[in-house]
N, C-alpha and C positions, 0 to 999 in steps of 0.2 A: 300734166299741169306744170307750167313754167314757174320758176321761183327767182327771186332776186339774185343777181350775180354774187353779192356778198354772202348769201346764205347757201350757195351751191357747195356740194361736197361729193367727191368721188366715192361711191360706195359699192359699185358692182363692176366687174370686168367680164366681158363675154369673149371667149376665144373660139373663133368660128373657122374651121378648117375641113378639108376633104380627107377621105380615108387614106389617100396615098401620101399624106404628110406624116413624117415620123412623130410618134406620140411622145417619145422620151423627153425631147427638149421642152415641149409644151408642159408636160406634167412637172418637169423639174422647175420651170418658170412658175407654175401655179403654186408649188410647194414653197418656193423661195418668197413669193409675194405674201402668202399666208403667214409665213414665219415673221416677215417684217411688219405686217399689219393684220392681225387675226380677225379684225372686224370687217375686212373686205369680203364682199360676196363674189362667188365665182360661178360661171356657167361655161362648161366646155362642150361645144357642139362639134361632133365628128360625123360628117355626112356619110353614113355607110348604108347598108341595105335595110337597116331598121327604120330609117327615115324615108318616108314616101313623098314628102312635100319638097318643093325646091328650097334652096337655101334662104332666099329672101323672105319667102312666106313663113318658113320655120322661125326665123329670127323675129319677124314682125309679130307672130303669134306669142312668142316668148315674151316680148316687151309689153304687148297688150295685156297679157294674162298675169305676169309676175312682177313687172317693174312699175312701181307707182310713179316714179319720176324719171323719165328718160334722160334728163340732164345729168343724172348721177351715174350714167353708163360710160364705159370706155370699151370700144369694140375693136378687137384685133382679128383680122381676117385675111385670108389668101385669095378671096373671091373678088373679082372686078365688079360683079353685080351687087355684092354686099357693100362695097365701098361707095358705089353710086347711090345705093339706098341710104347710107349714112349721110352722105353729102346733101341729098335731096331733103332728108328729114332733120338736117342740122344737128346730127348726132356726133359725138366725139369718137374718133377712132384712128387706127393706123393700119396701113397695109402690111401684110407679112409676106416678104419675098421668100420664095422657095425655088427649088430646081424646076418646078413644074409650071410656074406662072411668070416667067421672065418676059413674056411677050405681052402681058397684061398692061393696061394703061392706068397708072395710078397718079397721073399728073396733078389732079385737083386735091389730093389728100395732103395734109400738112406734114405727116411723118410716115416713113417706111422703116420697117424692122427687118434686119437680115439675120441676126443671131439672137433669138428670143431669150436664150438662157442668160444673156448679159443684161437683160432688162430688170431694173429694180422697181420697187414700189414708188420711190421718189421720182424716178424717171417717167413712169407711166403717169403719175399724178401731175408732173409738169407738163406733159403732152396734153392732158386733159384740161389743165388750167389755160394753156395757150389757146385752145379751141374756144374757150369762153372769154378770153381777154382778161383773165384774172392774173394780177401781177405776181411774179415769182418772188418768193422770199429767198434772198441770197445768203444771208447770214443773220443769226441772232446772237448778240454778244451780251455782256453783263447788263448793259444799259440801252442798247440800240437794237432796232430791227432795221436791217438794210434790205431794201426791196426795190423792185422795178417801179418806175414812175407811172403815174396815171394822169389823165388831164384834170382829175379832181384836185391834184396837188398845186395847180397853178396859182391860186390866191396865196397859199403859204409860200410859194417860191418868190413871188414878188415882195413879200415881207423880208425874206432872207436877203434878196438882192437889192433892197432899198438902201443898204449901207454902201455908199459910194467908195468908202476906203477899201472895201473888200473887192468890189468889182473892177477897180483900177488894175487888179492883177490878172483878170480873166474876162472872158466874154460876158456881156450883159444879156438879159432877156430882151425879147422884142418889146418895143414900147406899146404896140398894139397887141392886146391880150388875145384877140382872135387868131392873130398870126402865130403867137406863141403856142396856142392850143393846136393849131394845124401842124406846127413843127413837131411837138411832142407826140402827137398821134402817128405821124409818119415815122418818127424814131422808134416808137413802140412796135409798129407794124414791120419795120425793116431791120433796124439794129438789133433789137432783142430777139426777134424771131429767127434771123439768119445767123447771127453771131453768138447769141446767148451771153453776151456781156455788154457793158456800156456804162453810162453814168446812171447811178441809182439814187433813190431817195433814202435819206437818213432820218429815221423817226425814233422817238423815245419809246422804249418798250413799255413803260408804265402808263403812258397817256396817248400814244399814237401821234403825237405832235411832230410835224415835220420841222427839223432844225437845220437842214442843209442837204448837200449832195456830195457824192464821191463815187469814184469808179475808174474804169479803164477805157482808154480810147487809142486810136491809131494816129500818129502824127507822121506826115509825109517826110521821108528821109531818115526815119528811124525804124529799126527792126523791132525793138522791144516795145511792149505796150506801155502807154503813158498812164501814170497814176495822177489823178487830180482830185481836188476837194474844195468845198466852201462850207463854212460853218456860220450860222446866223450870229450876229453880234452878241445877243444875250447869253449864248452858249459857248463862247470862246474861253480858252484857258481853263477848261474843265476836263481835258483829256479825250474829248469825243473824236477829234480828228485822228489821234493815234489809235484809238480803239477801232475806228472804221478802217483805216489803212491796214492794220494788222489782219483784220478779218478778210479784207478784199484780197490781200496777198495769199492768205491761206486758201481762199476759195479758188483763186486763179491756179494755184499749184494743184489742188485737188481735183477740180472739175474741168479745168481747161488745159492742164498739163503745160502751163506757162511758168517759167522760172526766172525770166529776165524782165526787168522793169526800168522805165525811165521816168524822170520827173523834171519839171522846169520851175524855177522860182527866181524872181527878181532879187538882186543882191540886198536891196534895202528891206525886203520882207523877211525880217529876222525871225519871226515866229515860224515861218514855213521852212527857211533854211535850217533852223535849229532842229525842227521836228524830223526833217528828212535825214539829217546827219545822225540823229540819235537812233533812227531806225536802221541805220547801216548803209544808207545811200552815200555814195562817194562822188566827188566832182569829177566830171569827165571833160569839161570845157565850158564854152559859152555859145549862145546862139541869139540871133536877133529875131524876135517873134513880134509881128505887127509893130515894128519900129522900136521895140523896147528890148534892151539887153537882158538876157536871162542866163542864169547858171544852169548847166545841164548836169543832172545827177543820174546815176545808174545804180542798180542793185541786181545782183545775181544770187539766187537762193541755191544751195547745194541740193542736188537731187538724191 
C-alpha cells in the first residue's frame, strides 16, 4: 500500500549480505542504529546454508509476509540482483561495497556504502528521504526550521520576492511561474542530491510558514562557499537572518567540514553589512557583480 509522501516514515532496515561478508561491522552498525532510534525495526539476512532460496526471492517473501508498507523500508545489500530488485520495485536502498563485489554494477542506485560502521540513523534516514523526494531538514533553531525547498514553496516565494527593495540586492525569481517550478525541480534533483547543500527554505517552527531563503552557494572566482539570504518584509528586524546564518554556519562546519565563508553586500544595504560584521565577517575588498559594486566579506571559523 502506497501512502502520501508527507506521511511516509522510515521504520525498518533490511541488511542483506552473503556469508563471506564480515558480520562484525554489520552487527556494530545495527547496534548503533538501535541505540540512536530504538523504534527502528531490523532484519539481518545472511545467505548461508540455512537459506535455500535465492536472495531476491527470500527478500521478496520477507517483504510480502512481514512488511505492511514497503515504502517504510531501507535495504542495504551487497548483491547486484537485490539492487536491481529494489530499483524495479521502487524501493529505497543502498549498495554495500565489499572486497567481494567490486565488479558489480551499481550505477543506477542513489547511494553506495563502503564503511557501514560509519553510518548513522540520520544518514540512513536522509538516504531514504532522498529516494522519495522528501526535503531534508537542515537545522531546527529556536524559531525556525531550515529545510530544502520544494516546488510547493513557489507561491510563498513569490510573496517574499514581491518586495522590490529586497530583490534589488539579489537575483529575482522567474516571471513565469512554470519556469521557476522547472528551475527549482532541477535544483532539487542536482544541487541537493549531489552536493547536499544549497539555498534552503526558512520556515517558522510554530506555523510552517515560509518567510525567506538562506544558504550556501559557489561563486566563480572564490574558493569559500558564499552565504546569502532574503527575509520577507513582514519578518525583518526580528533576528531571523542572524538565527538562520548562525545555524547554517554550524551545519556547514559539522556536516560539510567547511570552515571558510564569503558574503557579498552592497554598501548601501546597511542592514546586511551590519549583520555580517556583527557575525564576525571582515571586509576583504570589493567586487562588481552584475554591474553593481559589492563589498566582499569573509569569515574563517577555527577548527
